[in-house]
NUDRENKOL-338391 format. One line per 3 residues: number of its first residue (from 1); their letters; for each residue x, y, z of C-alpha. Coordinates in Angstrom, 1 decimal. Layout:
N
NUM	A	X Y Z | ...
***
This chain:
576
1	XXX	238.8 48.2 196.3 | 238.2 51.2 198.6 | 234.8 52.9 198.3
4	XXX	235.3 56.2 196.5 | 234.0 59.5 197.5 | 231.1 60.2 195.2
7	XXX	231.4 63.5 193.3 | 235.2 63.7 193.3 | 235.3 65.3 190.0
10	XXX	238.9 66.4 189.7 | 242.0 64.7 188.2 | 245.3 65.2 190.0
13	XXX	246.6 68.6 189.0 | 250.3 69.4 189.1 | 251.7 72.9 188.5
16	XXX	248.2 74.2 188.0 | 247.8 77.8 186.9 | 244.3 79.2 186.3
19	XXX	243.5 82.7 185.3 | 240.0 83.9 184.9 | 239.2 85.3 181.5
22	XXX	236.7 87.8 182.8 | 234.8 88.3 179.6 | 234.3 84.6 178.9
25	XXX	234.4 83.0 182.4 | 231.3 80.8 182.8 | 229.3 79.8 185.8
28	XXX	226.1 77.7 185.6 | 222.8 79.4 185.0 | 220.2 76.9 185.8
31	XXX	217.3 78.9 184.3 | 219.1 79.4 181.0 | 220.1 75.7 180.9
34	XXX	216.5 74.6 181.4 | 215.4 77.1 178.7 | 217.8 75.5 176.3
37	XXX	216.6 72.0 177.2 | 213.0 73.1 176.5 | 213.9 74.8 173.3
40	XXX	215.9 71.8 172.1 | 212.9 69.6 172.8 | 210.4 71.9 171.2
43	XXX	212.5 72.4 168.0 | 213.4 68.7 167.7 | 210.2 66.9 168.7
46	XXX	208.7 67.0 165.2 | 211.9 65.8 163.5 | 211.9 62.6 161.5
49	XXX	215.3 61.8 162.9 | 215.4 58.4 164.5 | 216.7 60.0 167.8
52	XXX	213.7 62.4 168.0 | 211.5 59.6 169.2 | 213.1 60.1 172.7
55	XXX	211.8 63.7 172.6 | 208.3 62.5 171.6 | 208.3 59.9 174.4
58	XXX	209.3 62.6 176.9 | 206.7 65.2 175.9 | 203.9 62.6 175.5
61	XXX	203.5 63.4 171.8 | 202.4 60.7 169.4 | 205.4 58.4 168.7
64	XXX	206.8 58.2 165.2 | 206.4 54.5 164.8 | 208.3 54.3 161.6
67	XXX	211.3 55.7 163.3 | 210.7 53.6 166.4 | 210.6 50.4 164.3
70	XXX	213.9 51.4 162.7 | 215.3 51.5 166.2 | 213.8 48.2 167.2
73	XXX	215.1 46.6 164.0 | 218.6 47.2 165.2 | 217.9 44.8 168.1
76	XXX	216.1 42.1 166.3 | 217.6 38.7 165.5 | 220.2 39.0 168.3
79	XXX	221.2 42.6 167.5 | 223.4 44.3 164.9 | 226.9 45.4 165.6
82	XXX	226.9 48.4 168.0 | 223.2 47.8 168.7 | 223.8 49.0 172.3
85	XXX	223.9 52.6 171.0 | 220.3 52.1 170.0 | 219.4 50.0 173.0
88	XXX	220.4 52.8 175.3 | 218.0 55.1 173.5 | 215.2 52.6 173.6
91	XXX	215.6 52.1 177.3 | 214.9 55.8 177.7 | 211.8 55.6 175.5
94	XXX	210.6 52.6 177.5 | 210.8 54.4 180.8 | 209.0 57.4 179.4
97	XXX	206.4 55.3 177.5 | 205.9 51.9 179.1 | 203.4 51.0 176.5
100	XXX	206.2 50.0 174.1 | 207.3 47.2 176.5 | 205.9 44.4 174.4
103	XXX	207.4 45.6 171.2 | 210.8 46.1 172.9 | 210.8 42.8 174.6
106	XXX	209.9 41.0 171.4 | 212.8 42.7 169.6 | 215.1 41.6 172.4
109	XXX	214.1 37.9 172.0 | 217.5 36.1 171.6 | 219.5 39.2 172.5
112	XXX	222.3 38.9 175.0 | 223.9 41.7 177.1 | 227.2 40.0 177.9
115	XXX	229.7 37.5 176.6 | 228.2 34.1 175.7 | 230.2 31.0 175.1
118	XXX	230.2 30.3 171.4 | 227.6 33.1 170.8 | 229.1 36.5 171.4
121	XXX	228.9 37.5 167.7 | 229.8 41.0 166.8 | 228.8 42.5 170.1
124	XXX	231.7 44.5 171.6 | 230.9 44.3 175.3 | 234.2 45.3 176.9
127	XXX	235.3 48.7 175.7 | 234.4 51.4 178.3 | 231.5 52.9 176.5
130	XXX	230.0 49.6 175.4 | 230.3 48.1 178.8 | 228.2 50.7 180.5
133	XXX	225.6 50.7 177.7 | 225.0 47.0 177.8 | 225.3 46.7 181.5
136	XXX	223.1 49.6 182.4 | 220.4 48.5 180.0 | 220.3 45.0 181.4
139	XXX	220.3 46.3 185.0 | 217.4 48.6 184.5 | 215.4 45.9 182.8
142	XXX	216.1 43.6 185.6 | 215.3 46.2 188.3 | 212.0 47.3 186.7
145	XXX	210.7 44.2 185.1 | 212.6 41.3 186.5 | 213.7 40.4 183.0
148	XXX	217.1 39.3 181.6 | 218.3 38.5 185.1 | 222.0 37.9 185.8
151	XXX	223.4 38.1 189.3 | 226.7 39.5 187.8 | 225.1 42.6 186.4
154	XXX	224.7 44.7 189.6 | 228.2 43.9 190.9 | 229.7 44.8 187.5
157	XXX	227.7 48.0 187.2 | 228.5 49.2 190.8 | 232.2 48.6 190.3
160	XXX	232.2 50.4 187.0 | 230.6 53.4 188.6 | 232.9 53.4 191.6
163	XXX	236.0 53.4 189.4 | 234.7 56.3 187.2 | 234.0 58.4 190.3
166	XXX	237.5 57.7 191.8 | 239.7 57.6 188.7 | 237.9 59.0 185.8
169	XXX	237.4 57.6 182.3 | 239.7 55.3 180.4 | 238.6 56.6 177.0
172	XXX	239.8 60.0 178.2 | 238.4 63.1 176.5 | 237.0 60.9 173.6
175	XXX	234.8 63.2 171.4 | 233.5 60.0 169.8 | 232.6 57.9 172.8
178	XXX	232.0 60.2 175.7 | 228.5 61.1 174.5 | 227.5 57.4 174.5
181	XXX	228.9 56.8 177.9 | 227.0 59.8 179.2 | 223.8 58.5 177.6
184	XXX	224.0 55.3 179.6 | 224.8 57.1 182.8 | 221.8 59.5 182.4
187	XXX	219.5 56.5 182.1 | 220.8 55.3 185.5 | 220.5 58.8 187.0
190	XXX	216.9 59.2 185.8 | 215.5 55.7 186.2 | 217.3 53.5 188.7
193	XXX	215.4 52.7 191.8 | 218.6 52.1 193.8 | 219.8 55.2 195.6
196	XXX	223.4 54.2 195.6 | 223.5 53.5 191.9 | 221.8 56.8 191.2
199	XXX	224.3 58.6 193.3 | 227.3 56.9 191.7 | 225.9 57.5 188.2
202	XXX	225.4 61.1 189.0 | 228.9 61.6 190.2 | 230.3 59.8 187.1
205	XXX	228.1 61.9 184.7 | 229.1 65.1 186.4 | 232.8 64.2 186.2
208	XXX	232.4 63.3 182.5 | 230.8 66.7 181.8 | 233.6 68.5 183.6
211	XXX	236.0 66.6 181.4 | 234.2 67.8 178.3 | 234.3 71.5 179.3
214	XXX	237.9 71.2 180.4 | 239.0 70.6 176.8 | 236.4 73.0 175.2
217	XXX	237.6 76.5 174.4 | 235.6 79.6 174.8 | 234.0 79.2 171.3
220	XXX	232.5 75.9 172.3 | 235.0 74.0 170.2 | 236.5 70.7 171.5
223	XXX	239.9 69.5 170.3 | 241.6 67.2 172.8 | 244.4 64.7 173.2
226	XXX	242.2 61.7 173.6 | 242.2 58.0 174.4 | 239.9 57.2 171.4
229	XXX	239.2 59.5 168.5 | 239.2 59.7 164.7 | 240.3 62.0 162.0
232	XXX	236.8 63.5 161.6 | 236.8 64.8 165.2 | 240.5 65.9 164.9
235	XXX	239.5 68.1 161.9 | 236.1 69.3 163.1 | 235.5 70.3 166.7
238	XXX	232.2 72.1 166.2 | 229.5 69.9 164.6 | 229.5 66.5 166.3
241	XXX	227.3 64.6 168.7 | 229.4 65.9 171.6 | 228.8 69.5 170.6
244	XXX	225.1 69.1 171.4 | 226.2 68.5 175.0 | 228.4 71.6 174.9
247	XXX	225.6 73.7 173.5 | 223.0 72.5 176.1 | 225.5 73.2 178.9
250	XXX	226.8 76.5 177.7 | 224.6 77.9 175.0 | 227.6 78.1 172.7
253	XXX	227.5 76.4 169.3 | 226.5 76.8 165.7 | 222.9 76.4 164.6
256	XXX	223.3 72.8 163.5 | 224.1 71.6 167.1 | 220.5 72.5 168.1
259	XXX	219.2 69.5 166.1 | 218.5 66.0 167.6 | 221.5 63.7 168.1
262	XXX	222.0 60.5 170.1 | 223.4 62.4 173.1 | 221.5 65.6 172.7
265	XXX	218.1 64.0 173.2 | 219.4 62.2 176.3 | 220.7 65.3 178.1
268	XXX	217.8 67.5 177.0 | 215.4 65.1 178.7 | 217.5 64.4 181.8
271	XXX	217.0 65.6 185.3 | 220.8 65.3 186.1 | 221.9 68.1 188.5
274	XXX	224.3 70.4 186.7 | 226.6 71.9 189.3 | 229.1 74.8 189.3
277	XXX	231.9 72.3 189.6 | 231.2 71.1 186.0 | 232.1 74.6 184.9
280	XXX	235.2 74.9 187.1 | 237.7 75.1 184.2 | 235.5 76.4 181.4
283	XXX	235.9 80.0 180.1 | 239.2 80.4 181.9 | 242.8 80.7 180.7
286	XXX	244.6 77.5 181.8 | 248.2 76.4 182.0 | 248.3 73.0 183.7
289	XXX	249.9 69.7 184.0 | 247.8 66.9 185.5 | 247.4 63.1 185.7
292	XXX	244.3 60.9 185.4 | 243.7 57.2 185.9 | 245.5 54.4 187.6
295	XXX	248.1 51.8 186.7 | 247.5 48.4 185.2 | 249.1 47.0 188.3
298	XXX	246.5 48.7 190.5 | 243.8 47.2 188.3 | 245.1 43.7 188.8
301	XXX	246.2 43.8 192.4 | 243.4 46.0 193.9 | 240.6 47.5 191.9
304	XXX	239.3 44.3 190.2 | 241.2 41.7 192.3 | 238.1 40.5 194.1
307	XXX	236.2 39.7 190.9 | 236.2 36.3 189.3 | 238.5 35.9 186.3
310	XXX	235.7 36.0 183.8 | 234.6 39.4 185.1 | 238.1 40.8 185.6
313	XXX	239.2 40.3 182.0 | 236.5 42.5 180.4 | 237.5 45.3 182.9
316	XXX	241.1 45.0 181.7 | 239.9 45.2 178.2 | 237.8 48.3 179.0
319	XXX	241.1 50.1 179.9 | 242.7 48.9 176.7 | 244.8 46.1 178.3
322	XXX	244.2 43.3 175.8 | 247.5 41.6 175.2 | 249.8 43.6 177.5
325	XXX	252.2 41.0 178.9 | 250.7 41.3 182.4 | 247.2 40.3 181.2
328	XXX	248.0 38.2 178.1 | 247.4 34.9 179.8 | 244.0 36.2 181.1
331	XXX	243.0 37.3 177.6 | 244.1 34.0 176.0 | 242.1 32.1 178.6
334	XXX	239.0 34.3 178.1 | 239.2 34.2 174.3 | 239.4 30.4 174.4
337	XXX	236.5 30.1 176.9 | 234.2 32.3 174.8 | 235.5 31.1 171.4
340	XXX	236.5 34.6 170.2 | 238.5 33.7 167.2 | 237.9 36.5 164.6
343	XXX	236.2 38.6 167.3 | 235.6 42.2 166.3 | 236.7 43.5 169.6
346	XXX	240.2 41.9 169.3 | 240.8 42.5 165.5 | 243.8 44.7 166.3
349	XXX	245.5 41.7 168.0 | 244.9 39.0 165.4 | 248.6 38.1 165.7
352	XXX	248.1 37.0 169.3 | 244.8 35.3 169.0 | 244.9 31.5 169.2
355	XXX	247.9 31.4 171.6 | 247.6 29.2 174.6 | 247.3 30.6 178.1
358	XXX	250.9 29.5 178.7 | 252.4 30.9 175.5 | 250.6 34.2 175.4
361	XXX	252.7 36.2 178.0 | 256.0 35.4 176.3 | 254.6 36.3 172.9
364	XXX	253.1 39.5 174.2 | 256.5 40.4 175.8 | 258.3 39.7 172.6
367	XXX	255.9 41.9 170.8 | 255.8 44.5 173.5 | 256.1 47.5 171.2
370	XXX	252.6 46.5 169.9 | 251.0 44.9 172.9 | 251.6 47.5 175.6
373	XXX	250.5 50.8 174.1 | 246.8 50.1 173.7 | 246.5 50.6 177.5
376	XXX	244.5 53.7 178.4 | 244.2 53.6 182.1 | 246.9 56.1 183.1
379	XXX	248.1 59.3 181.4 | 249.8 62.6 182.2 | 248.6 65.7 180.3
382	XXX	249.6 69.2 179.6 | 246.9 71.8 178.7 | 247.3 75.4 177.6
385	XXX	244.1 77.5 177.0 | 244.1 81.2 176.1 | 240.6 82.2 175.0
388	XXX	240.0 80.3 171.8 | 243.7 79.2 171.6 | 244.3 75.8 173.0
391	XXX	247.0 73.0 173.0 | 246.5 69.7 174.7 | 249.0 66.8 174.8
394	XXX	249.8 63.5 176.5 | 253.3 63.6 178.1 | 255.8 60.8 177.5
397	XXX	253.0 58.3 176.5 | 254.2 55.0 175.0 | 256.8 56.8 172.8
400	XXX	257.9 54.9 169.7 | 255.3 52.1 170.2 | 252.3 51.2 168.1
403	XXX	249.6 53.8 168.0 | 245.9 52.9 168.3 | 243.0 55.3 168.4
406	XXX	244.7 57.8 170.7 | 245.3 61.4 169.8 | 248.7 62.3 171.4
409	XXX	248.6 66.0 170.7 | 246.4 68.6 169.0 | 246.3 72.4 168.9
412	XXX	243.7 74.9 167.8 | 243.6 78.7 167.1 | 239.8 78.8 167.8
415	XXX	238.0 76.6 165.3 | 240.9 75.3 163.2 | 243.0 72.4 164.3
418	XXX	246.7 71.4 163.8 | 247.9 67.9 164.5 | 250.0 65.1 162.9
421	XXX	249.3 61.7 161.3 | 252.0 59.0 161.6 | 252.9 56.5 158.9
424	XXX	250.4 54.6 156.8 | 247.9 53.7 159.5 | 245.5 56.5 158.7
427	XXX	243.1 54.2 156.9 | 242.8 51.8 159.8 | 240.2 52.8 162.3
430	XXX	241.8 50.8 165.1 | 245.5 51.5 164.6 | 245.4 55.1 163.5
433	XXX	249.0 56.0 164.1 | 252.0 53.7 163.3 | 253.7 54.9 166.5
436	XXX	253.5 57.5 169.2 | 255.7 60.5 169.8 | 257.5 61.6 172.9
439	XXX	256.1 65.0 174.0 | 257.0 67.7 176.5 | 254.7 70.6 176.6
442	XXX	255.6 73.6 178.9 | 253.4 76.7 178.8 | 252.5 77.5 175.2
445	XXX	255.4 75.5 173.7 | 255.5 71.8 172.8 | 258.5 69.8 171.7
448	XXX	257.5 66.6 169.9 | 260.0 63.8 169.1 | 259.3 60.9 166.7
451	XXX	261.6 57.9 166.8 | 259.9 54.5 166.1 | 261.2 51.2 167.5
454	XXX	262.9 49.1 164.8 | 260.1 46.5 165.0 | 257.6 49.2 164.1
457	XXX	259.6 50.2 161.0 | 259.7 46.5 160.0 | 256.0 46.0 160.5
460	XXX	254.8 49.2 158.9 | 255.8 50.4 155.5 | 256.4 54.2 155.6
463	XXX	256.2 54.3 159.4 | 258.7 57.1 159.7 | 256.5 59.5 157.7
466	XXX	255.1 62.2 159.9 | 252.5 64.3 158.2 | 251.5 67.6 159.6
469	XXX	247.8 68.3 159.1 | 247.5 72.0 158.4 | 244.0 73.3 157.9
472	XXX	242.6 75.5 155.2 | 240.9 78.6 156.4 | 243.5 80.7 158.2
475	XXX	243.0 84.4 157.6 | 246.7 84.8 157.3 | 249.5 82.4 156.7
478	XXX	253.3 82.7 156.6 | 256.2 80.4 155.9 | 259.8 81.2 156.7
481	XXX	262.6 78.6 156.7 | 261.2 75.5 158.5 | 258.4 77.5 160.2
484	XXX	254.7 77.6 159.3 | 252.5 80.2 160.9 | 248.7 80.6 160.9
487	XXX	246.3 83.2 162.2 | 242.6 82.8 163.0 | 240.9 85.9 164.5
490	XXX	243.1 86.7 167.5 | 244.7 83.3 167.7 | 248.1 82.2 166.3
493	XXX	250.0 79.0 165.8 | 253.6 78.3 164.7 | 255.0 74.9 163.8
496	XXX	258.6 74.0 163.1 | 258.9 71.0 160.9 | 262.2 69.1 160.4
499	XXX	261.9 68.4 156.7 | 259.3 68.4 153.9 | 257.4 70.8 151.7
502	XXX	256.4 73.6 153.9 | 254.0 75.0 151.2 | 251.8 72.0 151.4
505	XXX	248.9 71.6 153.9 | 250.3 68.1 154.6 | 253.9 68.6 155.4
508	XXX	255.5 65.2 155.4 | 258.9 64.4 156.8 | 260.4 60.9 156.5
511	XXX	263.5 61.1 158.8 | 264.0 58.3 161.3 | 264.4 60.7 164.2
514	XXX	262.4 63.9 164.1 | 261.7 66.9 166.3 | 258.7 69.2 165.8
517	XXX	257.9 72.3 167.7 | 254.5 73.9 168.2 | 254.0 77.4 169.7
520	XXX	250.7 79.0 170.4 | 250.0 82.7 170.7 | 247.3 85.3 170.8
523	XXX	246.9 89.0 170.0 | 246.6 89.8 173.7 | 249.9 88.1 174.6
526	XXX	252.1 88.9 171.5 | 250.4 91.8 169.7 | 250.0 91.5 165.9
529	XXX	250.4 88.3 163.9 | 253.5 89.8 162.3 | 255.0 90.5 165.8
532	XXX	254.3 87.0 166.9 | 255.9 85.4 163.9 | 259.0 87.7 164.1
535	XXX	259.4 86.9 167.8 | 259.4 83.2 167.0 | 261.8 83.5 164.1
538	XXX	264.2 85.8 166.0 | 264.1 84.3 169.5 | 263.6 80.5 169.3
541	XXX	266.7 78.6 170.1 | 266.5 75.1 168.6 | 268.9 72.2 168.6
544	XXX	268.1 68.5 168.0 | 270.8 65.8 167.5 | 272.3 62.7 168.9
547	XXX	274.6 63.4 171.9 | 276.5 61.6 174.6 | 275.0 62.2 178.0
550	XXX	276.2 61.0 181.4 | 279.6 59.9 182.7 | 281.8 57.1 181.5
553	XXX	283.4 56.8 184.9 | 280.0 56.5 186.7 | 278.7 54.0 184.2
556	XXX	275.9 56.3 183.1 | 277.2 57.3 179.6 | 274.4 57.0 177.0
559	XXX	274.1 58.0 173.4 | 270.7 59.8 173.2 | 268.6 61.8 170.8
562	XXX	268.3 65.2 172.5 | 266.1 68.2 171.6 | 266.5 71.6 173.3
565	XXX	264.1 74.5 172.6 | 264.0 77.9 174.3 | 261.4 80.6 173.7
568	XXX	259.9 83.4 175.7 | 261.1 82.2 179.0 | 260.3 78.6 178.3
571	XXX	263.2 76.2 178.3 | 262.5 72.6 177.2 | 265.0 69.7 177.0
574	XXX	263.7 66.4 175.8 | 265.8 63.2 175.6 | 265.0 60.0 173.8
***
């Protein structure tokens, strides 16, 4: 692949409009940032939290050996599931306090950092965040101590970092996994002896931080359309691990985010250069359409083409391409080679496991409504930010196909979020939506269609059920006809639902084809909450139905599901 330009932090922006919110616009204050780092360390160093050992190692204080041994226990006997989260922390402790080397190396006896034929166990090596945690840890141990040597590690690490600098992150805007990816990158920034690796890791970390602030509102709340998330982060954008990062960068956040967390202790003790570019889109009103990533074809034909097959496949998996028809044969070969029957990292694709390399592509193609939509490597977004008001959505993203951990759209009035759950998949941590909508967001208006493929309806009981997640806590609420309105401080939201009980906080509609409309507003733009709601009720033009489009004579005649919405100068037509 072509060598990327390090520090290219920006996705491709189309139709970008940025307006500075003069009261809230942020630029980086290095002194204030360093003060927050110091305060975070001073307030957390005496904590009994298992993560606070990082702070003790950094300051030279006596280590809490009870907490340290809890961390080491996670690695012993080959390591527990997700032990790389803890390993990344212990690497940092080791480099601050080399005297723990013997204890760490003893805990790592029998540990492996990559796939092992017949012995992979529960280790999930090939999602984006896990790949960098395992690989960076092994690389740093090799570089510093000559231990756990594997000549594949450097090449894998370098390519990973090059791709992040050039294309961004596959697990886009993930409030769950971005902090862990960042933690591994910071270890490379602070401890690698290789100048090129440090530079690439710095560029990737800075890009990730810019991503975080892009989808953070001026109250320090992060609600994002995301490649991988969960309901907890969709409901609460203020108290998570990622909010420690936001607090350290901006100084914004409630008191609880000043306490030690896995990512907070890493950034607080890091010398990563924080640049003004990281803050480029923070504290500003935004109205933008943009793209991130690359195609699966580019991954196969260019980006990873020079790697051997056993190294290419995990990179495909890191972008969510498991049994996509284009890589199904590779996955079948890899699963057979490494004996991955029942493997945790492939549990969502049990129906495809065990297929031969020859049979897998045809099966994946036949089940394409399930096999394609896990791919994360390319997406088009629309983002609207107006102070605390924000709406973020993925445009035309695998509509009607199986949903996984992605969040296709979410809106917030400041601290409260509005979004939708689809079907009965909510209890499954991997397949969290039965299918994806088709979305077109223009300005502060989003039109959202749901229309699952027939195979989805056969596979999932209740897959047509779309359930609006309406929060408690609005200062004012209003319902009129099929519209729900909510007010929080000076932020407003309006949602039009096609059917269901509008008085419920979970408005559920079970039609096969559905069109929802979301409109965001603010006091500055529309005046009072009553004025906003009346404008929506009086001025929205809405039509959604099956129609004939095209020409019989030209051979373009099609029967399509069409939704047309007009409001406040915004005209959206969306066809399924």
